[in-house]
TIFI-758106 format. One record per residue (C-alpha): x, y, z; chain; residue in one letter. Coordinates in nm, 3 decimals. Example, Ala and Ser with C-alpha at 12.3 -4.5 7.8 and 13.67 -1.06 7.14 Angstrom:
BEGIN
[site [1.230,-0.450,0.780],A,A],
[site [1.367,-0.106,0.714],A,S],
END
This chain:
BEGIN
[site [-1.605,0.685,2.010],A,M],
[site [-1.239,0.621,1.938],A,E],
[site [-1.029,0.322,1.835],A,S],
[site [-0.653,0.272,1.824],A,H],
[site [-0.424,0.075,1.595],A,Y],
[site [-0.052,0.022,1.549],A,N],
[site [0.051,-0.033,1.186],A,L],
[site [0.420,-0.076,1.103],A,A],
[site [0.523,0.122,1.416],A,S],
[site [0.271,0.399,1.334],A,V],
[site [0.006,0.464,1.603],A,A],
[site [-0.325,0.550,1.435],A,L],
[site [-0.625,0.691,1.623],A,K],
[site [-0.972,0.690,1.462],A,I],
[site [-1.261,0.894,1.599],A,E],
[site [-1.594,0.758,1.471],A,H],
[site [-1.962,0.696,1.540],A,S],
[site [-1.939,0.315,1.544],A,G],
[site [-2.167,0.273,1.240],A,D],
[site [-2.158,0.012,0.963],A,D],
[site [-1.895,0.207,0.771],A,F],
[site [-1.657,0.208,1.065],A,F],
[site [-1.718,-0.160,1.135],A,R],
[site [-1.596,-0.238,0.782],A,K],
[site [-1.282,-0.034,0.843],A,M],
[site [-1.225,-0.193,1.183],A,D],
[site [-1.254,-0.541,1.031],A,D],
[site [-0.984,-0.450,0.782],A,E],
[site [-0.758,-0.312,1.057],A,L],
[site [-0.835,-0.590,1.307],A,K],
[site [-0.481,-0.729,1.305],A,Y],
[site [-0.346,-0.395,1.426],A,Y],
[site [-0.584,-0.309,1.712],A,R],
[site [-0.405,-0.153,2.006],A,A],
[site [-0.477,0.004,2.343],A,G],
[site [-0.530,0.376,2.391],A,A],
[site [-0.219,0.592,2.400],A,G],
[site [-0.033,0.867,2.215],A,P],
[site [-0.093,0.864,1.840],A,H],
[site [0.118,0.954,1.536],A,D],
[site [-0.180,1.030,1.312],A,C],
[site [-0.553,1.088,1.351],A,L],
[site [-0.857,1.015,1.133],A,A],
[site [-1.201,1.158,1.215],A,R],
[site [-1.511,1.010,1.051],A,F],
[site [-1.857,1.156,1.109],A,S],
[site [-2.189,1.107,0.934],A,R],
[site [-2.368,1.424,0.822],A,S],
[site [-2.659,1.450,0.577],A,D],
[site [-2.716,1.825,0.602],A,G],
[site [-2.445,1.977,0.384],A,W],
[site [-2.433,2.108,0.026],A,N],
[site [-2.139,2.186,-0.197],A,I],
[site [-2.027,2.549,-0.145],A,P],
[site [-2.143,2.781,-0.423],A,E],
[site [-1.793,2.879,-0.539],A,K],
[site [-1.626,2.542,-0.503],A,A],
[site [-1.404,2.459,-0.804],A,V],
[site [-1.441,2.121,-0.973],A,R],
[site [-1.102,1.948,-1.002],A,T],
[site [-1.181,1.593,-1.110],A,N],
[site [-1.443,1.324,-1.174],A,V],
[site [-1.426,1.006,-0.966],A,L],
[site [-1.657,0.711,-1.042],A,N],
[site [-1.921,0.943,-1.193],A,N],
[site [-1.898,1.176,-0.892],A,A],
[site [-1.754,1.528,-0.908],A,C],
[site [-1.461,1.631,-0.689],A,V],
[site [-1.455,1.998,-0.579],A,Y],
[site [-1.201,2.208,-0.388],A,L],
[site [-1.300,2.501,-0.166],A,H],
[site [-1.096,2.673,0.107],A,E],
[site [-0.866,2.377,0.163],A,G],
[site [-1.140,2.113,0.174],A,R],
[site [-1.232,1.849,-0.080],A,L],
[site [-1.597,1.779,-0.160],A,Y],
[site [-1.733,1.483,-0.351],A,I],
[site [-2.085,1.520,-0.494],A,A],
[site [-2.322,1.307,-0.698],A,D],
[site [-2.457,1.411,-1.038],A,K],
[site [-2.736,1.610,-0.870],A,D],
[site [-2.485,1.815,-0.672],A,G],
[site [-2.567,1.653,-0.337],A,R],
[site [-2.288,1.644,-0.083],A,F],
[site [-2.150,1.293,-0.037],A,L],
[site [-1.809,1.342,0.126],A,I],
[site [-1.634,1.644,0.272],A,R],
[site [-1.275,1.603,0.381],A,M],
[site [-0.978,1.799,0.509],A,A],
[site [-0.638,1.633,0.477],A,V],
[site [-0.338,1.746,0.678],A,G],
[site [0.014,1.617,0.728],A,E],
[site [-0.090,1.382,1.011],A,K],
[site [-0.466,1.425,1.023],A,E],
[site [-0.768,1.334,0.812],A,L],
[site [-1.119,1.463,0.874],A,S],
[site [-1.417,1.324,0.678],A,V],
[site [-1.791,1.396,0.686],A,D],
[site [-2.004,1.159,0.480],A,Y],
[site [-2.366,1.092,0.388],A,R],
[site [-2.523,0.771,0.511],A,S],
[site [-2.615,0.674,0.152],A,D],
[site [-2.268,0.738,0.008],A,C],
[site [-2.150,0.459,-0.222],A,T],
[site [-1.782,0.377,-0.263],A,G],
[site [-1.697,0.532,0.074],A,L],
[site [-1.510,0.230,0.207],A,H],
[site [-1.283,0.206,-0.097],A,E],
[site [-1.196,0.575,-0.079],A,L],
[site [-1.140,0.577,0.296],A,M],
[site [-0.918,0.270,0.299],A,R],
[site [-0.699,0.441,0.039],A,W],
[site [-0.684,0.763,0.243],A,L],
[site [-0.601,0.577,0.565],A,L],
[site [-0.323,0.393,0.387],A,K],
[site [-0.191,0.728,0.262],A,W],
[site [-0.207,0.874,0.613],A,L],
[site [-0.013,0.583,0.763],A,V],
[site [0.253,0.596,0.490],A,I],
[site [0.300,0.971,0.535],A,K],
[site [0.330,0.927,0.911],A,S],
[site [0.577,0.642,0.867],A,A],
[site [0.793,0.857,0.642],A,E],
[site [0.783,1.131,0.904],A,G],
[site [0.930,0.879,1.151],A,K],
[site [1.216,0.798,0.914],A,G],
[site [1.073,0.484,0.751],A,L],
[site [1.095,0.430,0.376],A,A],
[site [0.794,0.337,0.165],A,F],
[site [0.841,0.098,-0.127],A,I],
[site [0.566,0.023,-0.377],A,H],
[site [0.624,-0.350,-0.337],A,A],
[site [0.508,-0.677,-0.183],A,S],
[site [0.718,-0.888,0.051],A,A],
[site [0.724,-1.241,0.190],A,A],
[site [0.927,-1.448,0.430],A,S],
[site [1.017,-1.768,0.245],A,Y],
[site [1.235,-2.043,0.395],A,K],
[site [1.400,-1.794,0.628],A,G],
[site [1.469,-1.531,0.363],A,R],
[site [1.296,-1.198,0.297],A,T],
[site [1.186,-1.164,-0.065],A,I],
[site [1.064,-0.828,-0.203],A,V],
[site [0.871,-0.791,-0.529],A,F],
[site [0.857,-0.438,-0.669],A,C],
[site [0.739,-0.272,-0.989],A,G],
[site [0.474,-0.056,-1.149],A,D],
[site [0.102,-0.106,-1.093],A,S],
[site [-0.044,-0.426,-1.243],A,K],
[site [0.299,-0.585,-1.291],A,C],
[site [0.227,-0.889,-1.071],A,G],
[site [0.337,-0.798,-0.717],A,K],
[site [0.033,-0.954,-0.550],A,S],
[site [0.043,-1.253,-0.786],A,S],
[site [0.409,-1.320,-0.709],A,S],
[site [0.338,-1.292,-0.339],A,L],
[site [0.052,-1.542,-0.367],A,M],
[site [0.271,-1.789,-0.557],A,R],
[site [0.513,-1.792,-0.265],A,L],
[site [0.234,-1.808,-0.006],A,I],
[site [0.087,-2.113,-0.177],A,Q],
[site [0.433,-2.269,-0.154],A,S],
[site [0.459,-2.212,0.220],A,G],
[site [0.571,-1.850,0.255],A,A],
[site [0.443,-1.600,0.513],A,T],
[site [0.312,-1.265,0.388],A,A],
[site [0.489,-0.956,0.519],A,I],
[site [0.325,-0.688,0.309],A,S],
[site [0.119,-0.650,-0.005],A,D],
[site [0.163,-0.349,-0.234],A,D],
[site [0.321,-0.131,0.037],A,S],
[site [0.647,-0.217,0.214],A,V],
[site [0.761,-0.003,0.509],A,L],
[site [1.119,-0.031,0.632],A,S],
[site [1.352,0.162,0.862],A,D],
[site [1.652,0.039,0.665],A,G],
[site [1.732,-0.256,0.890],A,T],
[site [1.381,-0.397,0.948],A,R],
[site [1.067,-0.455,0.740],A,I],
[site [0.732,-0.429,0.918],A,F],
[site [0.417,-0.632,0.837],A,P],
[site [0.161,-0.412,0.662],A,F],
[site [-0.121,-0.621,0.517],A,T],
[site [-0.437,-0.429,0.441],A,L],
[site [-0.688,-0.612,0.224],A,K],
[site [-0.608,-0.647,-0.146],A,T],
[site [-0.856,-0.576,-0.425],A,G],
[site [-0.844,-0.869,-0.667],A,V],
[site [-1.015,-0.913,-1.003],A,D],
[site [-1.177,-1.226,-1.143],A,E],
[site [-0.859,-1.337,-1.321],A,D],
[site [-0.656,-1.325,-0.998],A,F],
[site [-0.938,-1.500,-0.810],A,A],
[site [-0.951,-1.779,-1.071],A,R],
[site [-0.574,-1.834,-1.078],A,R],
[site [-0.535,-1.854,-0.701],A,F],
[site [-0.870,-1.995,-0.593],A,G],
[site [-0.990,-1.695,-0.391],A,V],
[site [-1.306,-1.485,-0.399],A,D],
[site [-1.300,-1.172,-0.617],A,P],
[site [-1.325,-0.834,-0.445],A,G],
[site [-1.128,-0.762,-0.128],A,L],
[site [-0.895,-1.047,-0.036],A,F],
[site [-0.764,-1.068,0.322],A,D],
[site [-0.393,-1.125,0.265],A,I],
[site [-0.346,-1.075,0.640],A,G],
[site [-0.463,-1.431,0.705],A,R],
[site [-0.124,-1.543,0.574],A,H],
[site [0.085,-1.305,0.789],A,A],
[site [0.241,-1.305,1.134],A,E],
[site [0.154,-0.951,1.237],A,H],
[site [0.367,-0.929,1.550],A,K],
[site [0.683,-1.035,1.371],A,S],
[site [0.943,-0.793,1.238],A,V],
[site [1.174,-0.898,0.957],A,Y],
[site [1.531,-0.809,0.866],A,G],
[site [1.662,-0.650,0.550],A,K],
[site [1.563,-0.782,0.211],A,A],
[site [1.770,-1.080,0.099],A,D],
[site [1.637,-1.067,-0.257],A,C],
[site [1.471,-0.778,-0.446],A,V],
[site [1.296,-0.874,-0.769],A,I],
[site [1.177,-0.613,-1.019],A,F],
[site [0.878,-0.751,-1.206],A,L],
[site [0.816,-0.705,-1.577],A,R],
[site [0.551,-0.849,-1.809],A,I],
[site [0.654,-0.915,-2.167],A,W],
[site [0.504,-1.064,-2.481],A,N],
[site [0.655,-1.410,-2.459],A,S],
[site [0.538,-1.754,-2.359],A,S],
[site [0.854,-1.812,-2.152],A,A],
[site [0.986,-1.626,-1.848],A,S],
[site [1.339,-1.501,-1.799],A,E],
[site [1.528,-1.380,-1.490],A,I],
[site [1.832,-1.154,-1.514],A,R],
[site [2.071,-1.011,-1.253],A,P],
[site [2.029,-0.638,-1.191],A,L],
[site [2.313,-0.405,-1.094],A,E],
[site [2.282,-0.226,-0.760],A,Y],
[site [2.279,0.124,-0.913],A,N],
[site [2.003,0.031,-1.157],A,K],
[site [1.801,-0.127,-0.877],A,A],
[site [1.833,0.188,-0.665],A,L],
[site [1.727,0.411,-0.952],A,L],
[site [1.442,0.170,-1.025],A,G],
[site [1.305,0.208,-0.672],A,L],
[site [1.322,0.588,-0.699],A,I],
[site [1.146,0.587,-1.037],A,R],
[site [0.863,0.367,-0.908],A,I],
[site [0.826,0.582,-0.598],A,Y],
[site [0.799,0.905,-0.795],A,K],
[site [0.561,0.755,-1.050],A,K],
[site [0.321,0.574,-0.820],A,E],
[site [0.309,0.814,-0.523],A,I],
[site [0.389,1.160,-0.662],A,P],
[site [0.226,1.346,-0.372],A,F],
[site [0.458,1.173,-0.126],A,L],
[site [0.763,1.270,-0.329],A,W],
[site [0.654,1.632,-0.372],A,S],
[site [0.569,1.654,-0.004],A,G],
[site [0.913,1.531,0.094],A,L],
[site [1.082,1.784,-0.134],A,E],
[site [0.864,2.059,0.009],A,R],
[site [0.936,1.964,0.369],A,D],
[site [1.313,1.937,0.342],A,A],
[site [1.576,2.067,0.103],A,A],
[site [1.766,1.737,0.127],A,D],
[site [1.453,1.524,0.070],A,G],
[site [1.589,1.354,-0.242],A,S],
[site [1.910,1.262,-0.061],A,A],
[site [1.708,1.123,0.231],A,A],
[site [1.509,0.893,0.003],A,I],
[site [1.823,0.771,-0.176],A,F],
[site [1.987,0.701,0.160],A,K],
[site [1.687,0.505,0.288],A,R],
[site [1.659,0.297,-0.028],A,Y],
[site [2.032,0.236,-0.036],A,A],
[site [2.016,0.092,0.315],A,S],
[site [1.730,-0.140,0.211],A,I],
[site [1.926,-0.271,-0.088],A,L],
[site [2.247,-0.317,0.109],A,E],
[site [2.355,-0.683,0.088],A,N],
[site [2.043,-0.770,-0.114],A,A],
[site [2.066,-0.959,-0.443],A,R],
[site [1.869,-0.780,-0.715],A,C],
[site [1.708,-0.925,-1.027],A,F],
[site [1.460,-0.855,-1.306],A,E],
[site [1.190,-1.113,-1.364],A,F],
[site [1.035,-1.098,-1.712],A,F],
[site [0.712,-1.296,-1.679],A,Q],
[site [0.569,-1.504,-1.959],A,G],
[site [0.206,-1.554,-2.051],A,S],
[site [0.145,-1.898,-1.893],A,D],
[site [0.066,-1.902,-1.519],A,E],
[site [0.207,-2.250,-1.464],A,G],
[site [0.535,-2.163,-1.636],A,E],
[site [0.568,-1.833,-1.446],A,V],
[site [0.505,-2.003,-1.112],A,R],
[site [0.756,-2.279,-1.185],A,G],
[site [1.023,-2.037,-1.307],A,A],
[site [0.986,-1.814,-1.002],A,L],
[site [0.998,-2.094,-0.745],A,L],
[site [1.292,-2.270,-0.911],A,R],
[site [1.482,-1.943,-0.922],A,F],
[site [1.419,-1.845,-0.558],A,I],
[site [1.488,-2.198,-0.432],A,D],
[site [1.813,-2.186,-0.629],A,G],
[site [1.915,-1.858,-0.467],A,I],
[site [1.834,-1.983,-0.119],A,I],
[site [2.027,-2.301,-0.179],A,G],
[site [2.328,-2.122,-0.331],A,A],
END
């Protein structure tokens, strides 16, 4: 069986057996279902319970108490007894995965790999990836960027609960003049769930998005920081520092994308700078140092953004 999706102008084809695992993936990608046609990237998923880890496979890592092995260009994930759980081959625009029917954690791993595949394909089409969240708020495009666990999803939810439309959570894709909706489900912990009144686990941020819309350049780019203070503070950020900040976050959070770009083209660094420069063009940039009280942070953020929009 095969299914087709269009995510942020990237055509994804998935070949699968239609089992419970795929149905979970399809539910997450439901907003992006598309008709059959040419594809930019391909993912193959097949269930297979008859494999073992090759004898001379080299262990490279441990993931959730499972061992990760590498052998002849393929990755193998095995349980503590050495049973094969997942076998995968990852290419530039293709992902192939065999998995056991009793494999735990498969959905979490596969959703991450599919996201990676789409981002890589988008970059190959000239789009820029930003480790950020974005919202359309009162006619303006607001982008929140920063390191992991700095509050990108929380800031997005604060705007959504004040009437904003989600554009993207955690991953923003832009061609320099447009930003495309890209709203895969978000993993939220109990603290996030309590603060925003949602269920812990995977939260469907896509319910708050208009998936067929395309948005213009960012009007406001906010770099998020968390500091040891009860009060929040927002400071203007110079364009050059904002540009370097985007590059630093990109290289830190997605090192394999950066290294791949440098490997594929001698002018890769220049290409990334050019793409990010076009995103920041005409945008107002700020740093938001968030305090420790949720009510104060929410109020400070909304007052600030409303002030910018009204200015």
